[in-house]
N, C-alpha and C positions, 0 to 999 in steps of 0.2 A: 737830546744829548746832555744839556746843562743839567736836567733834573736827575739824570742817570750818575752825573759826576758828583753832584751835591750828596746823592743819596749813598754814593760808595765812600765818600770821605767824610759823612757825618759822624758815624761810629768812632772816628778818631778822637773826637772832642769831648766824648762821654766821660773818660777818665778825669778830664779838666773840670768839666762844667755839670757832669750828671746827665742822667735820663730825663729828668723834669724839663730840662730845656731843649730838648731835641728838636721839637716842632720850630721853635724860634731860631735856632741855629739853622735849620733848613731853609727858613725864610731869608734869613742875612745870607747865606751862601748863595742863594739864587740872586739875590740883589747885587752880591759882590761880583758873582760869576757874570752878570750881565753888564757890568762896568766896561770891561774892553771890548765887548760887542757894540756898545753903545758910542764908546769915546774912541773906538780904533786904536787904542794904546793900552799896552800892558804896563806902563808906567801910571797911569790912571788907577790901575787894579791894585799895584803895590801901594800906592798912597791911601786908596780905600781900606786895604786891608790893615795897615799900619794904623789907620785912626781907629777902626774896629776894634784891634787888639788892643790899643791904649785905653780905649773907652771900656772894654771888659775888665782890664786890669784896674782901672780907677774905680768902677763901679763894685768890685769885690770887697 
C-alpha cells in the first residue's frame, strides 16, 4: 500500500524537481511514509516532512 501511494503522488513533484530525481524522490517518500508506521505518530511524519522540505529548499 505504501509503495502504491508513493508512486501515485510521485509525479506531483516532477514540476518542482524534474524527472531526473524521480527515483530518489520515490525512495525518500518510502522513508517518510514509513515514519508514522514506525513511530505510531503522524506528528513524527510532519516533522520529517518539514525537515525534508527545508533540506530540499536549502540544497537548491
